[in-house]
VMD Tcl script that draws the C-alpha trace (Angstrom):
set ca {
  {34.14 -72.47 -83.77}
  {34.35 -68.61 -82.24}
  {33.58 -68.60 -78.63}
  {31.35 -65.78 -78.58}
  {29.14 -67.32 -81.24}
  {29.05 -70.57 -78.94}
  {28.14 -67.88 -76.13}
  {25.49 -67.07 -77.91}
  {23.98 -70.07 -79.04}
  {24.14 -71.34 -75.57}
  {22.15 -68.49 -74.25}
  {19.31 -68.77 -76.92}
  {19.04 -72.60 -76.29}
  {18.86 -71.80 -72.90}
  {16.20 -69.05 -73.04}
  {14.12 -71.48 -75.37}
  {14.16 -74.37 -72.95}
  {13.01 -71.92 -70.09}
  {10.12 -70.46 -72.57}
  {9.20 -74.30 -72.82}
  {9.09 -74.77 -69.45}
  {7.12 -71.66 -68.98}
  {4.55 -72.81 -71.66}
  {4.30 -76.39 -70.55}
  {4.53 -76.12 -66.49}
  {2.73 -78.46 -64.37}
  {-0.26 -76.15 -63.82}
  {-1.17 -76.07 -67.75}
  {-1.21 -79.77 -67.63}
  {-4.70 -81.26 -68.37}
  {-5.44 -83.43 -65.51}
  {-8.61 -85.81 -65.31}
  {-10.36 -86.68 -62.27}
  {-13.12 -89.39 -62.73}
  {-16.06 -88.64 -60.55}
  {-18.15 -91.37 -60.84}
  {-20.85 -93.30 -62.81}
  {-23.81 -90.92 -63.25}
  {-27.61 -92.67 -62.14}
  {-29.27 -93.84 -58.85}
  {-29.21 -97.11 -60.45}
  {-27.05 -99.04 -62.62}
  {-27.33 -101.12 -65.76}
  {-24.04 -103.26 -65.70}
  {-20.80 -104.05 -63.49}
  {-19.50 -100.66 -63.29}
  {-21.33 -98.56 -60.57}
  {-18.45 -95.89 -59.16}
  {-15.06 -94.74 -59.05}
  {-13.73 -98.34 -57.29}
  {-15.39 -100.00 -60.30}
  {-13.81 -97.51 -62.57}
  {-10.13 -97.97 -61.23}
  {-10.55 -101.53 -61.67}
  {-11.07 -101.23 -65.21}
  {-8.00 -99.09 -65.51}
  {-8.37 -97.38 -68.46}
  {-10.65 -95.43 -71.17}
  {-10.15 -93.37 -74.15}
  {-11.02 -89.70 -74.33}
  {-11.22 -87.06 -77.26}
  {-11.09 -83.07 -77.03}
  {-12.50 -80.97 -79.20}
  {-11.42 -77.07 -79.65}
  {-14.93 -75.29 -79.14}
  {-14.26 -72.99 -82.22}
  {-17.35 -74.07 -84.19}
  {-15.37 -76.65 -86.34}
  {-14.81 -78.87 -84.12}
  {-11.27 -79.45 -84.52}
  {-10.34 -82.24 -82.76}
  {-7.31 -81.42 -80.30}
  {-6.81 -84.97 -78.92}
  {-7.92 -88.07 -80.57}
  {-8.31 -91.54 -79.24}
  {-6.09 -90.98 -76.48}
  {-5.87 -93.91 -73.85}
  {-6.11 -92.80 -70.17}
  {-4.96 -95.55 -67.75}
  {-4.75 -95.35 -63.93}
  {-1.56 -95.50 -62.66}
  {-0.62 -94.65 -58.95}
  {-3.36 -93.35 -57.96}
  {-3.89 -91.04 -60.96}
  {-5.33 -90.82 -64.16}
  {-2.91 -90.98 -66.77}
  {-2.49 -90.62 -70.68}
  {-0.68 -93.32 -72.43}
  {1.83 -92.56 -75.14}
  {-0.39 -93.71 -78.52}
  {2.50 -94.87 -80.17}
  {4.56 -96.32 -77.41}
  {1.84 -97.35 -75.11}
  {4.15 -98.29 -72.33}
  {4.76 -94.37 -71.95}
  {3.02 -92.11 -69.95}
  {2.85 -88.92 -71.20}
  {1.40 -85.51 -70.68}
  {-1.33 -83.32 -72.24}
  {-1.00 -79.67 -71.94}
  {-3.93 -77.09 -72.30}
  {-4.27 -74.62 -75.75}
  {-3.68 -71.28 -75.04}
  {-6.72 -69.33 -73.92}
  {-8.86 -71.94 -75.69}
  {-11.80 -74.16 -74.42}
  {-12.26 -77.90 -75.39}
  {-15.43 -80.46 -75.66}
  {-14.04 -83.61 -73.84}
  {-15.88 -86.73 -74.62}
  {-14.89 -90.37 -73.03}
  {-15.92 -93.82 -73.21}
  {-15.32 -97.07 -71.63}
  {-14.27 -99.66 -72.62}
  {-11.02 -98.55 -74.26}
  {-11.10 -101.10 -76.57}
  {-14.57 -101.13 -78.24}
  {-14.02 -104.72 -79.69}
  {-16.73 -107.26 -78.81}
  {-19.28 -104.42 -77.42}
  {-22.44 -103.32 -78.90}
  {-21.05 -99.90 -79.77}
  {-18.14 -99.66 -82.34}
  {-15.89 -97.12 -82.79}
  {-17.65 -95.67 -85.94}
  {-21.04 -95.48 -84.02}
  {-19.90 -92.91 -81.85}
  {-19.80 -89.18 -83.30}
  {-19.63 -85.76 -81.56}
  {-20.76 -82.08 -82.44}
  {-20.84 -78.65 -80.53}
  {-24.30 -78.04 -81.60}
  {-25.57 -81.68 -80.80}
  {-23.21 -82.92 -78.50}
  {-22.56 -86.70 -78.19}
  {-24.59 -89.14 -80.63}
  {-24.22 -93.09 -80.68}
  {-26.01 -95.21 -83.77}
  {-26.61 -98.45 -82.54}
  {-27.52 -101.84 -84.02}
  {-27.94 -104.57 -81.71}
  {-28.50 -108.12 -82.88}
  {-31.27 -110.14 -83.24}
  {-29.88 -113.73 -82.14}
  {-27.70 -113.62 -79.07}
  {-26.00 -117.10 -78.37}
  {-26.15 -117.41 -74.24}
  {-24.12 -121.07 -74.73}
  {-20.78 -120.80 -74.55}
  {-18.17 -118.09 -73.49}
  {-16.45 -118.17 -76.65}
  {-19.25 -116.54 -78.88}
  {-18.26 -113.09 -79.71}
  {-21.86 -111.91 -79.95}
  {-22.78 -113.43 -76.44}
  {-19.63 -111.28 -75.56}
  {-20.84 -107.90 -76.97}
  {-24.40 -107.57 -75.40}
  {-23.08 -108.58 -72.21}
  {-20.26 -106.03 -72.05}
  {-20.66 -102.81 -70.49}
  {-20.70 -99.46 -72.44}
  {-20.40 -96.19 -70.30}
  {-19.34 -92.74 -71.76}
  {-18.45 -89.08 -70.42}
  {-19.03 -85.78 -71.88}
  {-17.95 -82.60 -70.59}
  {-18.96 -79.39 -72.41}
  {-16.66 -76.06 -72.70}
  {-14.04 -77.08 -70.31}
  {-11.35 -74.17 -69.57}
  {-8.12 -74.02 -68.06}
  {-9.62 -72.16 -64.70}
  {-8.66 -75.45 -62.58}
  {-6.86 -77.64 -64.88}
  {-9.07 -80.37 -63.78}
  {-11.23 -82.43 -66.06}
  {-13.78 -83.78 -64.20}
  {-15.70 -86.63 -65.91}
  {-18.89 -88.43 -64.74}
  {-19.55 -91.50 -66.78}
  {-23.05 -92.10 -68.14}
  {-25.05 -95.59 -68.87}
  {-27.09 -94.76 -72.12}
  {-28.16 -98.51 -72.44}
  {-30.88 -100.82 -70.37}
  {-29.71 -104.26 -69.10}
  {-31.79 -107.13 -68.94}
  {-31.29 -110.57 -67.55}
  {-33.53 -113.72 -66.66}
  {-33.89 -116.02 -63.58}
  {-35.29 -119.45 -63.28}
  {-37.50 -119.34 -60.33}
  {-39.40 -122.49 -60.75}
  {-39.32 -125.33 -63.36}
  {-39.81 -129.31 -64.31}
  {-36.76 -130.96 -63.80}
  {-35.54 -132.35 -66.82}
  {-37.07 -129.04 -68.48}
  {-34.72 -127.97 -71.28}
  {-34.99 -123.91 -72.10}
  {-33.96 -123.60 -75.95}
  {-34.50 -119.88 -76.33}
  {-35.88 -116.66 -74.72}
  {-37.38 -114.06 -77.16}
  {-38.40 -110.13 -76.95}
  {-41.08 -109.41 -79.58}
  {-41.77 -106.19 -81.08}
  {-38.63 -104.31 -79.76}
  {-36.48 -101.92 -81.38}
  {-32.94 -103.25 -81.85}
  {-31.57 -100.09 -83.77}
  {-31.88 -96.44 -82.61}
  {-29.67 -93.17 -82.45}
  {-29.13 -91.97 -78.77}
  {-28.60 -88.32 -78.49}
  {-27.01 -86.27 -75.83}
  {-26.51 -82.11 -76.15}
  {-26.77 -80.60 -72.43}
  {-24.44 -83.12 -70.13}
  {-22.46 -80.38 -68.76}
  {-20.61 -81.75 -65.54}
  {-22.90 -81.48 -62.48}
  {-21.96 -82.72 -59.45}
  {-22.95 -86.42 -59.13}
  {-26.14 -87.49 -59.08}
  {-28.13 -84.15 -59.87}
  {-30.16 -84.20 -63.12}
  {-30.52 -87.84 -63.10}
  {-34.16 -87.57 -64.46}
  {-32.55 -85.66 -67.63}
  {-31.79 -89.00 -68.60}
  {-34.50 -90.79 -70.12}
  {-35.63 -93.67 -72.78}
  {-36.60 -90.36 -75.14}
  {-32.97 -89.81 -75.96}
  {-32.94 -92.69 -77.93}
  {-34.48 -91.36 -81.37}
  {-34.96 -92.62 -84.75}
  {-36.06 -96.07 -83.45}
  {-36.26 -98.83 -86.24}
  {-39.15 -100.70 -86.60}
  {-40.34 -103.66 -84.42}
  {-38.02 -106.31 -84.44}
  {-37.07 -109.32 -82.30}
  {-34.14 -110.28 -80.14}
  {-33.69 -114.19 -79.33}
  {-31.52 -115.47 -76.60}
  {-30.24 -119.10 -76.83}
  {-30.17 -120.86 -74.21}
  {-30.19 -124.69 -74.45}
  {-29.73 -125.53 -71.05}
  {-31.27 -128.28 -68.88}
  {-32.67 -127.76 -65.48}
  {-31.44 -128.53 -62.93}
  {-28.04 -130.26 -64.54}
  {-27.15 -126.68 -66.27}
  {-29.37 -124.40 -64.46}
  {-30.33 -124.97 -60.54}
  {-33.76 -123.45 -59.55}
  {-33.62 -120.00 -58.11}
  {-30.60 -118.99 -60.15}
  {-29.89 -116.78 -63.05}
  {-30.07 -118.49 -66.30}
  {-27.74 -116.27 -68.24}
  {-25.60 -113.04 -67.39}
  {-26.83 -109.60 -68.07}
  {-27.57 -108.17 -71.95}
  {-27.44 -104.69 -72.96}
  {-30.85 -103.55 -74.96}
  {-31.89 -99.86 -76.29}
  {-33.83 -98.20 -73.95}
  {-37.30 -97.96 -74.95}
  {-41.39 -97.72 -74.10}
  {-42.81 -101.53 -73.58}
  {-46.07 -100.92 -74.81}
  {-46.05 -103.78 -77.31}
  {-42.93 -105.51 -76.16}
  {-43.56 -109.19 -75.43}
  {-41.65 -112.09 -74.18}
  {-41.77 -115.73 -75.14}
  {-40.05 -119.03 -73.97}
  {-39.50 -122.15 -76.15}
  {-38.93 -125.11 -73.63}
  {-38.63 -128.66 -74.27}
  {-40.26 -131.24 -71.73}
  {-41.17 -134.88 -71.84}
  {-39.65 -134.97 -75.29}
  {-41.98 -132.13 -76.34}
  {-40.93 -128.84 -77.64}
  {-43.23 -126.15 -77.28}
  {-43.50 -122.05 -77.12}
  {-45.17 -120.33 -74.40}
  {-47.78 -117.65 -75.40}
  {-46.25 -114.27 -75.98}
  {-46.57 -112.29 -72.42}
  {-46.97 -108.53 -72.14}
  {-44.06 -107.26 -69.74}
  {-45.01 -103.42 -69.50}
  {-46.72 -102.95 -65.85}
  {-47.82 -99.87 -64.01}
  {-44.29 -99.41 -62.57}
  {-42.38 -100.69 -65.30}
  {-43.60 -98.84 -68.56}
  {-40.35 -98.55 -70.50}
  {-36.59 -99.65 -70.12}
  {-34.96 -96.86 -68.68}
  {-31.31 -95.96 -69.21}
  {-29.05 -97.05 -66.67}
  {-31.42 -99.60 -65.10}
  {-31.55 -103.18 -64.37}
  {-34.33 -105.51 -65.36}
  {-34.86 -109.10 -64.09}
  {-37.55 -111.37 -65.38}
  {-38.13 -114.70 -63.41}
  {-39.70 -117.31 -65.01}
  {-41.87 -120.21 -63.51}
  {-41.92 -122.88 -65.79}
  {-44.00 -125.07 -63.04}
  {-43.44 -128.15 -60.82}
  {-45.97 -130.47 -61.54}
  {-46.71 -132.82 -64.41}
  {-50.33 -131.51 -65.39}
  {-49.85 -128.43 -66.80}
  {-47.00 -125.63 -67.18}
  {-47.41 -122.39 -65.67}
  {-45.61 -119.70 -67.41}
  {-44.71 -116.87 -64.54}
  {-42.72 -113.72 -65.29}
  {-41.48 -111.68 -62.52}
  {-40.65 -108.19 -63.54}
  {-37.85 -106.97 -60.82}
  {-37.11 -103.10 -61.29}
  {-34.15 -102.66 -59.48}
  {-33.25 -99.40 -57.81}
  {-30.96 -98.29 -55.08}
  {-31.85 -100.11 -52.00}
  {-35.49 -100.96 -53.01}
  {-36.15 -104.28 -54.96}
  {-40.11 -104.71 -56.16}
  {-41.67 -107.85 -57.95}
  {-44.55 -107.76 -60.80}
  {-45.92 -110.71 -62.08}
  {-48.23 -112.51 -64.60}
  {-49.74 -115.87 -64.54}
  {-50.05 -117.45 -67.86}
  {-51.20 -121.38 -68.10}
  {-49.51 -123.23 -70.57}
  {-51.68 -126.28 -72.21}
}
mol new
graphics top color blue
foreach p $ca { graphics top sphere $p radius 0.5 }
foreach p [lrange $ca 0 end-1] q [lrange $ca 1 end] { graphics top cylinder $p $q radius 0.2 }
display resetview
């Protein structure tokens, strides 16, 4: 090959490499900064940045803000590595890669955790996004949850936390995408306050609750945590379906399986909603007789609705004498730095 031609080719390749380096410099990398989890209270186990780091991974999508929601990053795996949140190669997941800002364009970012939505109350197809309406989640929860064995997939799904983050109209001014994750669900669990020995709790049921609804959040641009907490309320859940039931099978004996003053089971995610008509019943077997408690209204002046990002603990008192079973529900609303109890007493013949 002619030396002059070879020289020209080398020069062209050199300038092309320089050009690529200039376009894809470190300052143009998309950097992820997880600020934490939004809310003064937390519905599940993921409460702060340290918990996010322990989980190590989430999924992120990015859309160009050009009115047609063109996806710029699709289901990209974000992984915590050596003190930073990095992108993983979708094809070769053992490799960490970089993504770069589009020239003079802005992006909308939508992220969610867990990275793998298998065995959760939310599926990939439940999550959608548009620049006009924001993020939405169409969710249908199970009517029956078997809280008996760890192997049950429905049980695992109902107890596995789901959180999301939405960063609207993010440009390349700083190169950093600040994400603050949000709990769209509420969580409930049960505690055994008192009971007869050898009493078997068969199941606990919520009546007149909504198991299917659509969650919409169209205004969650980034605001430093925990500002605008009040904007996240149960009214964000719309298209609420007809009242249904949620039965949580327990199948445990006191005190062999459940000790007094202990948790009956783990938290279960529920759709935030008003508790106007929601009631709780307990089916149990004692002294060879199986019966169902009265339906107890769980709305109180202090707890009129299940709010997003809130935990609600229902303590069951099933009595301690042979004459009658006293059915008591203590509704405990958990807030940061505060625990309050509310109770109703019912005699069960």
